[in-house]
C-alpha positions as a Markdown table, in Angstrom:
| # | Residue | x | y | z |
|---|---|---|---|---|
| 1 | Met | -154.7 | -49.4 | 6.1 |
| 2 | Lys | -151.2 | -48.8 | 4.9 |
| 3 | His | -149.4 | -45.9 | 6.6 |
| 4 | Gly | -146.4 | -43.8 | 5.4 |
| 5 | Lys | -142.9 | -44.0 | 6.8 |
| 6 | His | -143.3 | -41.0 | 9.1 |
| 7 | Tyr | -146.5 | -42.4 | 10.6 |
| 8 | Val | -144.8 | -45.8 | 11.2 |
| 9 | Asp | -141.8 | -44.2 | 12.8 |
| 10 | Ser | -144.0 | -42.0 | 15.0 |
| 11 | Ala | -146.1 | -45.0 | 16.1 |
| 12 | Lys | -142.9 | -46.8 | 17.3 |
| 13 | Leu | -142.6 | -44.0 | 20.0 |
| 14 | Ile | -146.0 | -44.7 | 21.5 |
| 15 | Asp | -146.9 | -47.4 | 23.9 |
| 16 | Arg | -150.4 | -48.3 | 22.9 |
| 17 | Ser | -151.1 | -50.2 | 26.1 |
| 18 | Lys | -150.4 | -47.1 | 28.2 |
| 19 | Leu | -152.7 | -44.3 | 29.3 |
| 20 | Tyr | -150.4 | -41.2 | 29.2 |
| 21 | Glu | -150.7 | -38.1 | 31.4 |
| 22 | Ala | -151.7 | -35.0 | 29.4 |
| 23 | Asp | -148.2 | -33.4 | 29.5 |
| 24 | Glu | -146.6 | -36.7 | 28.3 |
| 25 | Ala | -149.1 | -37.2 | 25.6 |
| 26 | Leu | -148.8 | -33.7 | 24.2 |
| 27 | Ala | -145.0 | -33.8 | 24.4 |
| 28 | Leu | -145.2 | -37.0 | 22.2 |
| 29 | Cys | -147.6 | -35.2 | 19.8 |
| 30 | Cys | -145.0 | -32.5 | 19.3 |
| 31 | Gln | -142.3 | -35.2 | 18.8 |
| 32 | Thr | -144.4 | -37.1 | 16.3 |
| 33 | Ala | -145.4 | -34.1 | 14.2 |
| 34 | Lys | -143.2 | -34.7 | 11.2 |
| 35 | Ala | -145.2 | -33.3 | 8.3 |
| 36 | Lys | -143.9 | -30.4 | 6.3 |
| 37 | Phe | -146.6 | -28.1 | 7.6 |
| 38 | Asp | -147.5 | -27.1 | 11.2 |
| 39 | Glu | -149.9 | -29.9 | 12.2 |
| 40 | Thr | -153.0 | -29.3 | 14.2 |
| 41 | Val | -153.2 | -31.2 | 17.5 |
| 42 | Glu | -156.7 | -32.6 | 17.9 |
| 43 | Leu | -158.5 | -33.9 | 21.0 |
| 44 | His | -161.0 | -36.7 | 20.7 |
| 45 | Val | -163.2 | -37.4 | 23.8 |
| 46 | Arg | -165.7 | -40.3 | 24.1 |
| 47 | Leu | -168.4 | -39.6 | 26.6 |
| 48 | Gly | -170.7 | -41.9 | 28.6 |
| 49 | Val | -173.9 | -40.3 | 27.3 |
| 50 | Asp | -176.4 | -41.1 | 24.5 |
| 51 | Ser | -176.6 | -38.3 | 22.0 |
| 52 | Arg | -179.9 | -39.7 | 20.7 |
| 53 | His | -181.6 | -38.2 | 23.9 |
| 54 | Ala | -182.1 | -34.4 | 24.1 |
| 55 | Asp | -181.3 | -34.4 | 27.8 |
| 56 | Gln | -177.9 | -35.9 | 27.2 |
| 57 | Gln | -176.6 | -33.5 | 24.6 |
| 58 | Val | -173.2 | -31.9 | 25.3 |
| 59 | Arg | -172.5 | -28.7 | 23.5 |
| 60 | Gly | -170.8 | -25.4 | 24.2 |
| 61 | Ala | -167.9 | -23.1 | 23.3 |
| 62 | Val | -164.7 | -22.1 | 25.0 |
| 63 | Val | -161.9 | -19.6 | 24.3 |
| 64 | Leu | -158.5 | -21.3 | 24.2 |
| 65 | Pro | -155.9 | -19.4 | 26.3 |
| 66 | His | -153.4 | -19.7 | 23.4 |
| 67 | Gly | -155.8 | -19.7 | 20.5 |
| 68 | Thr | -155.9 | -22.3 | 17.7 |
| 69 | Gly | -153.0 | -21.1 | 15.7 |
| 70 | Arg | -155.4 | -20.4 | 12.8 |
| 71 | Asp | -156.4 | -17.1 | 11.1 |
| 72 | Val | -160.1 | -17.4 | 11.8 |
| 73 | Arg | -162.4 | -15.9 | 9.1 |
| 74 | Val | -165.5 | -14.4 | 10.8 |
| 75 | Val | -168.5 | -13.0 | 9.0 |
| 76 | Ala | -171.3 | -11.2 | 10.8 |
| 77 | Ile | -175.0 | -10.8 | 9.8 |
| 78 | Cys | -176.3 | -7.8 | 11.6 |
| 79 | Lys | -177.5 | -4.2 | 11.2 |
| 80 | Gly | -176.8 | -0.7 | 12.5 |
| 81 | Asp | -174.6 | -0.3 | 15.6 |
| 82 | Ala | -174.0 | -4.1 | 15.7 |
| 83 | Ala | -172.6 | -4.0 | 12.2 |
| 84 | Lys | -170.3 | -1.2 | 13.1 |
| 85 | Ala | -169.1 | -3.1 | 16.2 |
| 86 | Ala | -168.5 | -6.2 | 14.0 |
| 87 | Glu | -166.4 | -4.2 | 11.5 |
| 88 | Glu | -164.4 | -2.6 | 14.3 |
| 89 | Ala | -163.7 | -6.1 | 15.9 |
| 90 | Gly | -162.2 | -7.3 | 12.6 |
| 91 | Ala | -165.0 | -9.3 | 10.9 |
| 92 | Met | -164.0 | -10.3 | 7.4 |
| 93 | Met | -167.4 | -9.4 | 6.0 |
| 94 | Val | -170.5 | -7.7 | 7.5 |
| 95 | Gly | -174.0 | -7.5 | 6.0 |
| 96 | Asp | -177.6 | -8.3 | 6.5 |
| 97 | Ala | -180.1 | -9.2 | 3.7 |
| 98 | Asp | -177.3 | -8.9 | 1.1 |
| 99 | Leu | -175.0 | -11.4 | 2.9 |
| 100 | Ile | -177.9 | -13.8 | 3.6 |
| 101 | Ala | -178.7 | -13.7 | -0.2 |
| 102 | Lys | -175.0 | -14.3 | -1.0 |
| 103 | Ile | -175.0 | -17.4 | 1.2 |
| 104 | Gln | -178.4 | -18.7 | 0.1 |
| 105 | Asn | -178.2 | -18.0 | -3.7 |
| 106 | Glu | -174.4 | -18.2 | -4.4 |
| 107 | Gly | -173.5 | -20.9 | -1.8 |
| 108 | Phe | -170.9 | -18.6 | -0.2 |
| 109 | Val | -169.4 | -20.5 | 2.7 |
| 110 | Asp | -165.8 | -19.4 | 2.5 |
| 111 | Phe | -165.5 | -18.5 | 6.2 |
| 112 | Asp | -164.9 | -20.3 | 9.5 |
| 113 | Val | -167.4 | -18.7 | 11.9 |
| 114 | Leu | -170.7 | -16.9 | 11.3 |
| 115 | Val | -172.1 | -14.6 | 14.1 |
| 116 | Thr | -175.4 | -12.8 | 14.2 |
| 117 | Thr | -177.7 | -10.9 | 16.5 |
| 118 | Pro | -181.0 | -12.4 | 17.9 |
| 119 | Asp | -183.1 | -10.0 | 15.8 |
| 120 | Met | -181.6 | -11.5 | 12.6 |
| 121 | Met | -182.2 | -15.1 | 13.4 |
| 122 | Gly | -185.6 | -15.2 | 11.8 |
| 123 | Gln | -183.9 | -14.6 | 8.5 |
| 124 | Val | -180.7 | -16.5 | 9.2 |
| 125 | Gly | -182.7 | -19.6 | 10.1 |
| 126 | Arg | -183.5 | -20.0 | 6.4 |
| 127 | Leu | -179.8 | -20.8 | 5.8 |
| 128 | Gly | -180.0 | -24.0 | 7.8 |
| 129 | Lys | -179.7 | -26.3 | 4.8 |
| 130 | Val | -176.5 | -24.5 | 3.6 |
| 131 | Leu | -174.8 | -23.8 | 6.9 |
| 132 | Gly | -176.0 | -26.8 | 9.1 |
| 133 | Pro | -174.1 | -29.6 | 7.3 |
| 134 | Arg | -170.9 | -27.5 | 7.5 |
| 135 | Gly | -171.2 | -26.8 | 11.2 |
| 136 | Leu | -171.5 | -23.0 | 10.4 |
| 137 | Met | -175.1 | -22.4 | 11.7 |
| 138 | Pro | -175.0 | -19.8 | 14.5 |
| 139 | Asn | -176.3 | -21.0 | 17.9 |
| 140 | Pro | -176.8 | -19.2 | 21.2 |
| 141 | Lys | -175.1 | -22.0 | 23.2 |
| 142 | Ala | -172.0 | -21.4 | 21.2 |
| 143 | Gly | -172.1 | -17.7 | 21.7 |
| 144 | Thr | -172.6 | -17.0 | 18.0 |
| 145 | Val | -176.1 | -15.6 | 18.4 |
| 146 | Thr | -175.7 | -12.6 | 20.7 |
| 147 | Pro | -176.5 | -8.9 | 21.0 |
| 148 | Asp | -172.8 | -8.3 | 21.8 |
| 149 | Ile | -171.6 | -9.0 | 18.3 |
| 150 | Gly | -168.3 | -7.2 | 18.7 |
| 151 | Arg | -167.3 | -9.5 | 21.6 |
| 152 | Ala | -168.4 | -12.5 | 19.6 |
| 153 | Val | -166.1 | -11.5 | 16.7 |
| 154 | Thr | -163.2 | -10.8 | 19.0 |
| 155 | Glu | -163.5 | -14.1 | 20.8 |
| 156 | Ala | -163.9 | -16.1 | 17.6 |
| 157 | Lys | -160.7 | -14.5 | 16.1 |
| 158 | Ala | -158.9 | -15.1 | 19.4 |
| 159 | Gly | -159.5 | -18.8 | 19.3 |
| 160 | Lys | -163.0 | -19.6 | 20.5 |
| 161 | Ile | -163.9 | -23.2 | 19.6 |
| 162 | Glu | -167.2 | -25.0 | 19.6 |
| 163 | Tyr | -167.5 | -28.5 | 21.0 |
| 164 | Arg | -170.4 | -30.9 | 20.4 |
| 165 | Leu | -171.2 | -34.6 | 20.4 |
| 166 | Asp | -171.2 | -36.5 | 17.1 |
| 167 | Lys | -173.5 | -39.5 | 16.6 |
| 168 | Gln | -170.9 | -41.8 | 18.1 |
| 169 | Asn | -170.9 | -39.7 | 21.4 |
| 170 | Ile | -167.4 | -38.3 | 20.6 |
| 171 | Ile | -166.3 | -34.7 | 20.8 |
| 172 | His | -163.6 | -33.7 | 18.3 |
| 173 | Val | -161.8 | -30.4 | 18.8 |
| 174 | Pro | -158.5 | -28.7 | 17.9 |
| 175 | Val | -156.3 | -27.6 | 20.8 |
| 176 | Gly | -153.6 | -25.8 | 18.9 |
| 177 | Lys | -150.7 | -26.4 | 16.6 |
| 178 | Ala | -147.7 | -28.7 | 17.2 |
| 179 | Ser | -145.4 | -25.6 | 17.1 |
| 180 | Phe | -147.1 | -24.3 | 20.3 |
| 181 | Gly | -145.1 | -26.8 | 22.4 |
| 182 | Ala | -146.5 | -29.2 | 25.1 |
| 183 | Glu | -147.0 | -26.5 | 27.8 |
| 184 | Lys | -149.3 | -24.2 | 25.8 |
| 185 | Leu | -151.1 | -27.2 | 24.3 |
| 186 | Glu | -151.7 | -28.6 | 27.8 |
| 187 | Glu | -153.2 | -25.3 | 28.9 |
| 188 | Asn | -155.6 | -25.3 | 25.9 |
| 189 | Leu | -156.5 | -28.9 | 26.4 |
| 190 | Arg | -157.3 | -28.6 | 30.1 |
| 191 | Thr | -159.5 | -25.5 | 29.3 |
| 192 | Val | -161.5 | -27.7 | 26.9 |
| 193 | Met | -161.7 | -30.6 | 29.2 |
| 194 | Glu | -162.8 | -28.4 | 32.1 |
| 195 | Ala | -165.6 | -27.0 | 29.9 |
| 196 | Ile | -166.7 | -30.5 | 28.8 |
| 197 | Val | -166.8 | -31.8 | 32.4 |
| 198 | Lys | -168.7 | -28.7 | 33.5 |
| 199 | Ala | -171.2 | -29.4 | 30.7 |
| 200 | Lys | -172.0 | -32.9 | 32.0 |
| 201 | Pro | -175.8 | -33.5 | 31.6 |
| 202 | Ala | -177.7 | -34.2 | 34.8 |
| 203 | Ala | -179.2 | -37.3 | 33.0 |
| 204 | Ala | -175.7 | -38.8 | 32.4 |
| 205 | Lys | -175.1 | -41.9 | 34.5 |
| 206 | Gly | -172.0 | -43.8 | 35.2 |
| 207 | Gln | -168.5 | -42.9 | 33.9 |
| 208 | Tyr | -168.7 | -39.7 | 32.0 |
| 209 | Ile | -165.2 | -39.5 | 30.3 |
| 210 | Lys | -164.9 | -42.9 | 28.6 |
| 211 | Ser | -161.7 | -42.1 | 26.8 |
| 212 | Ala | -159.5 | -39.2 | 25.7 |
| 213 | Thr | -157.1 | -39.3 | 22.8 |
| 214 | Val | -154.8 | -36.7 | 21.2 |
| 215 | Ala | -153.2 | -36.8 | 17.8 |
| 216 | Thr | -151.6 | -34.5 | 15.2 |
| 217 | Thr | -153.2 | -34.1 | 11.8 |
| 218 | Met | -151.0 | -36.8 | 10.3 |
| 219 | Gly | -149.9 | -38.7 | 13.4 |
| 220 | Pro | -151.1 | -41.7 | 15.4 |
| 221 | Gly | -153.5 | -41.4 | 18.4 |
| 222 | Ile | -152.1 | -41.2 | 21.9 |
| 223 | Lys | -154.4 | -42.3 | 24.7 |
| 224 | Met | -154.7 | -40.3 | 27.9 |
| 225 | Asn | -155.7 | -41.0 | 31.4 |
| 226 | Gly | -159.3 | -39.5 | 31.2 |
| 227 | Ala | -159.9 | -40.1 | 34.9 |
| 228 | Lys | -157.5 | -37.3 | 35.8 |
| 229 | Phe | -159.9 | -34.7 | 34.4 |
| 230 | Gly | -162.4 | -35.0 | 37.2 |
| 231 | Ala | -165.2 | -37.1 | 35.7 |
């Protein structure tokens, strides 16, 4: 793969044989973010589990102390008092059967997070084919199916992110923007890593954190010392 000049210049700053400490790696991320936009800093964690087994799934959600740096668009499917709470918390759109129909019939997916109440899941479940492939399906483990819909909207807008294994047993999550600076990024990253370590399945054997890498949207990966995160 041929890379651009900025990527090549950034790669020269990184020792690929070294496992960096989190603060060093994130400082390098900020240094290598040379795009004309504010690049997202992404964390990629390979785990010593097998996602093919139900008892080795790793999934959850966590609120980043400094948010994601994005304006999160939240829609809520709920009724009555819950709908009022969602509106007051700042949901971009609130509805019930009408919003379900808009998603199902018009393919409306122009949002980042969908939250709903347990009583609506019977109807929301029909949207699996539309929402599932886009990672937008609400889930109790992620806190997006809850009776406290106002809190769910507030947390999503404040920078709550969901983490889950892919088929290669890797978790990919944003930990902020390069403009945050290394200190805020490290606080966000450690919050995510603590959540992932806490979510270690009882069935997982051997080394849990196989590798941890950070990278900006357009920059090269920087390997970190995963052993320092307590697993």
